[in-house]
PATI-369272 format. One record per atom (N, C-alpha, C): residue number from 1; atom name; x, y, z. Coordinates in pm, 1 decimal, always signed. Layout:
N
<atom roba="NUM" drenmar="CA" east="X" north="Y" up="Z"/>
...
end
This chain:
65
<atom roba="1" drenmar="N" east="-607.2" north="-1098.6" up="+2265.0"/>
<atom roba="1" drenmar="CA" east="-557.2" north="-1232.4" up="+2239.9"/>
<atom roba="1" drenmar="C" east="-567.6" north="-1264.3" up="+2090.8"/>
<atom roba="2" drenmar="N" east="-474.1" north="-1339.0" up="+2041.7"/>
<atom roba="2" drenmar="CA" east="-471.3" north="-1376.9" up="+1901.8"/>
<atom roba="2" drenmar="C" east="-576.4" north="-1483.3" up="+1875.2"/>
<atom roba="3" drenmar="N" east="-639.1" north="-1474.0" up="+1759.3"/>
<atom roba="3" drenmar="CA" east="-740.4" north="-1573.2" up="+1722.1"/>
<atom roba="3" drenmar="C" east="-673.5" north="-1697.2" up="+1665.3"/>
<atom roba="4" drenmar="N" east="-709.6" north="-1810.7" up="+1717.7"/>
<atom roba="4" drenmar="CA" east="-658.3" north="-1938.1" up="+1669.9"/>
<atom roba="4" drenmar="C" east="-772.0" north="-2020.3" up="+1612.7"/>
<atom roba="5" drenmar="N" east="-739.9" north="-2102.8" up="+1514.6"/>
<atom roba="5" drenmar="CA" east="-836.0" north="-2195.6" up="+1457.6"/>
<atom roba="5" drenmar="C" east="-775.6" north="-2335.0" up="+1465.0"/>
<atom roba="6" drenmar="N" east="-858.2" north="-2434.8" up="+1452.3"/>
<atom roba="6" drenmar="CA" east="-806.7" north="-2571.7" up="+1456.5"/>
<atom roba="6" drenmar="C" east="-726.2" north="-2600.2" up="+1330.0"/>
<atom roba="7" drenmar="N" east="-641.0" north="-2700.0" up="+1338.8"/>
<atom roba="7" drenmar="CA" east="-564.4" north="-2739.2" up="+1220.8"/>
<atom roba="7" drenmar="C" east="-657.7" north="-2789.7" up="+1110.7"/>
<atom roba="8" drenmar="N" east="-770.2" north="-2848.3" up="+1148.1"/>
<atom roba="8" drenmar="CA" east="-868.0" north="-2894.4" up="+1049.2"/>
<atom roba="8" drenmar="C" east="-929.5" north="-2776.0" up="+974.7"/>
<atom roba="9" drenmar="N" east="-962.0" north="-2668.9" up="+1047.0"/>
<atom roba="9" drenmar="CA" east="-1017.0" north="-2549.8" up="+981.7"/>
<atom roba="9" drenmar="C" east="-913.1" north="-2485.6" up="+890.0"/>
<atom roba="10" drenmar="N" east="-788.8" north="-2478.9" up="+935.3"/>
<atom roba="10" drenmar="CA" east="-681.3" north="-2422.8" up="+852.9"/>
<atom roba="10" drenmar="C" east="-662.3" north="-2506.7" up="+727.3"/>
<atom roba="11" drenmar="N" east="-668.6" north="-2637.1" up="+741.5"/>
<atom roba="11" drenmar="CA" east="-652.8" north="-2727.1" up="+627.0"/>
<atom roba="11" drenmar="C" east="-762.6" north="-2703.3" up="+524.7"/>
<atom roba="12" drenmar="N" east="-885.7" north="-2687.3" up="+570.8"/>
<atom roba="12" drenmar="CA" east="-997.0" north="-2661.0" up="+478.8"/>
<atom roba="12" drenmar="C" east="-976.4" north="-2530.2" up="+403.7"/>
<atom roba="13" drenmar="N" east="-933.3" north="-2426.8" up="+474.6"/>
<atom roba="13" drenmar="CA" east="-913.7" north="-2296.4" up="+411.6"/>
<atom roba="13" drenmar="C" east="-800.3" north="-2299.6" up="+309.2"/>
<atom roba="14" drenmar="N" east="-696.4" north="-2375.4" up="+339.1"/>
<atom roba="14" drenmar="CA" east="-578.5" north="-2379.0" up="+252.8"/>
<atom roba="14" drenmar="C" east="-585.1" north="-2486.5" up="+144.7"/>
<atom roba="15" drenmar="N" east="-674.6" north="-2580.8" up="+161.1"/>
<atom roba="15" drenmar="CA" east="-682.5" north="-2689.9" up="+65.5"/>
<atom roba="15" drenmar="C" east="-575.9" north="-2795.6" up="+88.4"/>
<atom roba="16" drenmar="N" east="-530.6" north="-2808.8" up="+211.5"/>
<atom roba="16" drenmar="CA" east="-429.8" north="-2906.7" up="+249.9"/>
<atom roba="16" drenmar="C" east="-491.2" north="-3011.3" up="+341.4"/>
<atom roba="17" drenmar="N" east="-415.5" north="-3114.8" up="+368.3"/>
<atom roba="17" drenmar="CA" east="-456.4" north="-3211.0" up="+469.7"/>
<atom roba="17" drenmar="C" east="-419.3" north="-3155.1" up="+606.7"/>
<atom roba="18" drenmar="N" east="-481.1" north="-3209.7" up="+708.6"/>
<atom roba="18" drenmar="CA" east="-449.4" north="-3168.3" up="+845.7"/>
<atom roba="18" drenmar="C" east="-302.8" north="-3198.4" up="+876.7"/>
<atom roba="19" drenmar="N" east="-254.7" north="-3312.3" up="+831.2"/>
<atom roba="19" drenmar="CA" east="-115.9" north="-3349.7" up="+857.0"/>
<atom roba="19" drenmar="C" east="-19.2" north="-3249.9" up="+794.4"/>
<atom roba="20" drenmar="N" east="-52.3" north="-3200.6" up="+675.7"/>
<atom roba="20" drenmar="CA" east="+36.4" north="-3104.3" up="+610.0"/>
<atom roba="20" drenmar="C" east="+35.8" north="-2970.7" up="+684.3"/>
<atom roba="21" drenmar="N" east="-79.4" north="-2928.8" up="+731.1"/>
<atom roba="21" drenmar="CA" east="-87.6" north="-2804.7" up="+809.4"/>
<atom roba="21" drenmar="C" east="-2.5" north="-2817.0" up="+935.2"/>
<atom roba="22" drenmar="N" east="-10.2" north="-2931.0" up="+1001.6"/>
<atom roba="22" drenmar="CA" east="+71.4" north="-2952.2" up="+1121.9"/>
<atom roba="22" drenmar="C" east="+219.5" north="-2946.7" up="+1087.8"/>
<atom roba="23" drenmar="N" east="+256.3" north="-3001.7" up="+974.5"/>
<atom roba="23" drenmar="CA" east="+395.8" north="-2996.9" up="+930.0"/>
<atom roba="23" drenmar="C" east="+439.6" north="-2852.2" up="+904.3"/>
<atom roba="24" drenmar="N" east="+352.3" north="-2773.1" up="+842.3"/>
<atom roba="24" drenmar="CA" east="+383.9" north="-2632.7" up="+815.8"/>
<atom roba="24" drenmar="C" east="+403.4" north="-2554.6" up="+945.3"/>
<atom roba="25" drenmar="N" east="+326.9" north="-2588.4" up="+1047.8"/>
<atom roba="25" drenmar="CA" east="+343.6" north="-2523.0" up="+1178.0"/>
<atom roba="25" drenmar="C" east="+479.2" north="-2562.6" up="+1237.2"/>
<atom roba="26" drenmar="N" east="+511.5" north="-2691.6" up="+1233.5"/>
<atom roba="26" drenmar="CA" east="+640.1" north="-2736.5" up="+1288.4"/>
<atom roba="26" drenmar="C" east="+757.1" north="-2673.5" up="+1213.7"/>
<atom roba="27" drenmar="N" east="+741.7" north="-2650.2" up="+1082.6"/>
<atom roba="27" drenmar="CA" east="+848.4" north="-2590.5" up="+1002.0"/>
<atom roba="27" drenmar="C" east="+854.5" north="-2439.3" up="+1016.5"/>
<atom roba="28" drenmar="N" east="+750.9" north="-2379.0" up="+1074.2"/>
<atom roba="28" drenmar="CA" east="+749.3" north="-2234.4" up="+1092.7"/>
<atom roba="28" drenmar="C" east="+684.4" north="-2157.6" up="+978.8"/>
<atom roba="29" drenmar="N" east="+630.0" north="-2227.1" up="+880.3"/>
<atom roba="29" drenmar="CA" east="+561.5" north="-2160.0" up="+770.0"/>
<atom roba="29" drenmar="C" east="+430.9" north="-2098.4" up="+816.7"/>
<atom roba="30" drenmar="N" east="+362.8" north="-2166.0" up="+907.1"/>
<atom roba="30" drenmar="CA" east="+241.9" north="-2114.5" up="+971.3"/>
<atom roba="30" drenmar="C" east="+269.0" north="-2098.1" up="+1120.0"/>
<atom roba="31" drenmar="N" east="+204.3" north="-1999.7" up="+1181.2"/>
<atom roba="31" drenmar="CA" east="+217.8" north="-1978.9" up="+1325.5"/>
<atom roba="31" drenmar="C" east="+110.9" north="-2060.6" up="+1397.0"/>
<atom roba="32" drenmar="N" east="+154.0" north="-2139.8" up="+1491.1"/>
<atom roba="32" drenmar="CA" east="+60.5" north="-2220.6" up="+1567.4"/>
<atom roba="32" drenmar="C" east="+131.2" north="-2289.0" up="+1682.2"/>
<atom roba="33" drenmar="N" east="+52.5" north="-2356.4" up="+1763.1"/>
<atom roba="33" drenmar="CA" east="+106.5" north="-2426.8" up="+1879.2"/>
<atom roba="33" drenmar="C" east="+29.0" north="-2555.3" up="+1901.2"/>
<atom roba="34" drenmar="N" east="+91.4" north="-2645.9" up="+1972.5"/>
<atom roba="34" drenmar="CA" east="+24.6" north="-2768.7" up="+2011.6"/>
<atom roba="34" drenmar="C" east="-33.8" north="-2746.0" up="+2149.8"/>
<atom roba="35" drenmar="N" east="-162.8" north="-2768.4" up="+2162.0"/>
<atom roba="35" drenmar="CA" east="-231.3" north="-2752.2" up="+2289.9"/>
<atom roba="35" drenmar="C" east="-284.2" north="-2889.2" up="+2328.8"/>
<atom roba="36" drenmar="N" east="-215.8" north="-2951.4" up="+2422.3"/>
<atom roba="36" drenmar="CA" east="-250.9" north="-3088.2" up="+2456.6"/>
<atom roba="36" drenmar="C" east="-213.1" north="-3178.3" up="+2341.3"/>
<atom roba="37" drenmar="N" east="-310.7" north="-3247.2" up="+2285.1"/>
<atom roba="37" drenmar="CA" east="-280.8" north="-3331.2" up="+2169.9"/>
<atom roba="37" drenmar="C" east="-330.1" north="-3271.6" up="+2039.1"/>
<atom roba="38" drenmar="N" east="-383.1" north="-3149.3" up="+2045.2"/>
<atom roba="38" drenmar="CA" east="-436.3" north="-3081.7" up="+1927.6"/>
<atom roba="38" drenmar="C" east="-345.8" north="-2964.6" up="+1887.0"/>
<atom roba="39" drenmar="N" east="-342.9" north="-2939.5" up="+1757.3"/>
<atom roba="39" drenmar="CA" east="-270.2" north="-2824.4" up="+1704.4"/>
<atom roba="39" drenmar="C" east="-369.7" north="-2714.1" up="+1673.1"/>
<atom roba="40" drenmar="N" east="-333.9" north="-2590.2" up="+1706.5"/>
<atom roba="40" drenmar="CA" east="-413.2" north="-2474.3" up="+1668.0"/>
<atom roba="40" drenmar="C" east="-322.5" north="-2380.9" up="+1589.2"/>
<atom roba="41" drenmar="N" east="-382.3" north="-2310.4" up="+1494.3"/>
<atom roba="41" drenmar="CA" east="-307.3" north="-2227.2" up="+1401.9"/>
<atom roba="41" drenmar="C" east="-359.1" north="-2084.2" up="+1411.9"/>
<atom roba="42" drenmar="N" east="-267.9" north="-1989.8" up="+1405.7"/>
<atom roba="42" drenmar="CA" east="-304.9" north="-1849.8" up="+1411.2"/>
<atom roba="42" drenmar="C" east="-375.4" north="-1813.5" up="+1279.6"/>
<atom roba="43" drenmar="N" east="-497.8" north="-1765.7" up="+1290.5"/>
<atom roba="43" drenmar="CA" east="-578.3" north="-1732.7" up="+1172.5"/>
<atom roba="43" drenmar="C" east="-505.3" north="-1634.9" up="+1081.1"/>
<atom roba="44" drenmar="N" east="-436.1" north="-1538.0" up="+1138.1"/>
<atom roba="44" drenmar="CA" east="-368.2" north="-1438.6" up="+1055.0"/>
<atom roba="44" drenmar="C" east="-257.8" north="-1501.4" up="+970.1"/>
<atom roba="45" drenmar="N" east="-191.7" north="-1605.1" up="+1020.6"/>
<atom roba="45" drenmar="CA" east="-86.6" north="-1668.1" up="+940.4"/>
<atom roba="45" drenmar="C" east="-146.1" north="-1745.2" up="+823.1"/>
<atom roba="46" drenmar="N" east="-265.3" north="-1801.4" up="+842.1"/>
<atom roba="46" drenmar="CA" east="-335.0" north="-1868.6" up="+731.8"/>
<atom roba="46" drenmar="C" east="-373.4" north="-1764.3" up="+626.6"/>
<atom roba="47" drenmar="N" east="-425.5" north="-1651.4" up="+670.6"/>
<atom roba="47" drenmar="CA" east="-465.2" north="-1545.7" up="+578.4"/>
<atom roba="47" drenmar="C" east="-343.7" north="-1489.8" up="+503.7"/>
<atom roba="48" drenmar="N" east="-230.7" north="-1476.2" up="+573.2"/>
<atom roba="48" drenmar="CA" east="-109.7" north="-1426.1" up="+508.5"/>
<atom roba="48" drenmar="C" east="-61.3" north="-1521.9" up="+400.3"/>
<atom roba="49" drenmar="N" east="-65.1" north="-1651.6" up="+427.9"/>
<atom roba="49" drenmar="CA" east="-23.0" north="-1750.1" up="+328.9"/>
<atom roba="49" drenmar="C" east="-117.2" north="-1748.9" up="+208.6"/>
<atom roba="50" drenmar="N" east="-246.2" north="-1734.3" up="+233.8"/>
<atom roba="50" drenmar="CA" east="-342.4" north="-1726.8" up="+124.4"/>
<atom roba="50" drenmar="C" east="-322.7" north="-1599.1" up="+42.6"/>
<atom roba="51" drenmar="N" east="-294.3" north="-1487.4" up="+109.2"/>
<atom roba="51" drenmar="CA" east="-270.4" north="-1360.9" up="+39.3"/>
<atom roba="51" drenmar="C" east="-142.5" north="-1369.0" up="-43.5"/>
<atom roba="52" drenmar="N" east="-40.4" north="-1431.3" up="+10.7"/>
<atom roba="52" drenmar="CA" east="+84.5" north="-1448.0" up="-62.8"/>
<atom roba="52" drenmar="C" east="+58.7" north="-1526.5" up="-190.2"/>
<atom roba="53" drenmar="N" east="-16.3" north="-1630.8" up="-178.0"/>
<atom roba="53" drenmar="CA" east="-50.4" north="-1712.8" up="-295.6"/>
<atom roba="53" drenmar="C" east="-126.4" north="-1630.2" up="-398.1"/>
<atom roba="54" drenmar="N" east="-222.5" north="-1552.8" up="-351.1"/>
<atom roba="54" drenmar="CA" east="-302.7" north="-1470.8" up="-441.8"/>
<atom roba="54" drenmar="C" east="-217.3" north="-1363.9" up="-509.5"/>
<atom roba="55" drenmar="N" east="-131.4" north="-1298.5" up="-432.8"/>
<atom roba="55" drenmar="CA" east="-46.6" north="-1192.0" up="-487.9"/>
<atom roba="55" drenmar="C" east="+53.9" north="-1244.8" up="-587.9"/>
<atom roba="56" drenmar="N" east="+102.8" north="-1364.9" up="-565.5"/>
<atom roba="56" drenmar="CA" east="+201.4" north="-1422.6" up="-655.1"/>
<atom roba="56" drenmar="C" east="+137.0" north="-1504.5" up="-766.2"/>
<atom roba="57" drenmar="N" east="+7.6" north="-1528.4" up="-753.5"/>
<atom roba="57" drenmar="CA" east="-65.9" north="-1611.5" up="-849.2"/>
<atom roba="57" drenmar="C" east="-0.1" north="-1747.8" up="-867.8"/>
<atom roba="58" drenmar="N" east="+42.2" north="-1807.3" up="-757.9"/>
<atom roba="58" drenmar="CA" east="+104.3" north="-1937.7" up="-759.8"/>
<atom roba="58" drenmar="C" east="+17.2" north="-2036.4" up="-684.5"/>
<atom roba="59" drenmar="N" east="+19.9" north="-2161.9" up="-723.4"/>
<atom roba="59" drenmar="CA" east="-47.3" north="-2264.3" up="-642.7"/>
<atom roba="59" drenmar="C" east="+20.2" north="-2275.8" up="-507.1"/>
<atom roba="60" drenmar="N" east="-53.9" north="-2311.2" up="-404.8"/>
<atom roba="60" drenmar="CA" east="+2.6" north="-2323.7" up="-270.7"/>
<atom roba="60" drenmar="C" east="+119.4" north="-2419.8" up="-267.7"/>
<atom roba="61" drenmar="N" east="+117.6" north="-2521.4" up="-352.0"/>
<atom roba="61" drenmar="CA" east="+224.7" north="-2620.0" up="-352.1"/>
<atom roba="61" drenmar="C" east="+360.1" north="-2556.5" up="-382.4"/>
<atom roba="62" drenmar="N" east="+361.1" north="-2447.9" up="-460.8"/>
<atom roba="62" drenmar="CA" east="+486.5" north="-2383.2" up="-495.4"/>
<atom roba="62" drenmar="C" east="+532.0" north="-2286.0" up="-386.7"/>
<atom roba="63" drenmar="N" east="+442.7" north="-2246.8" up="-298.0"/>
<atom roba="63" drenmar="CA" east="+478.5" north="-2154.6" up="-191.0"/>
<atom roba="63" drenmar="C" east="+522.8" north="-2231.6" up="-67.7"/>
<atom roba="64" drenmar="N" east="+448.3" north="-2331.7" up="-29.9"/>
<atom roba="64" drenmar="CA" east="+476.2" north="-2407.0" up="+92.4"/>
<atom roba="64" drenmar="C" east="+455.7" north="-2554.7" up="+64.5"/>
<atom roba="65" drenmar="N" east="+551.2" north="-2617.6" up="+0.2"/>
<atom roba="65" drenmar="CA" east="+535.8" north="-2759.1" up="-34.1"/>
<atom roba="65" drenmar="C" east="+534.5" north="-2849.4" up="+86.9"/>
end
């Protein structure tokens, strides 16, 4: 099974607000699903976005505004 984290945990790791993380999931930038009234995010998609930022040496705002 794929590891999921809460949208709050993803927000902390990415330096975003919870609302922005939820928006990124709805837009398809991050992989996640709504479970009941909570959003969960696939940990690997958070790591991929962070790696992309690191590899490109760009602020997250320029990768996923």
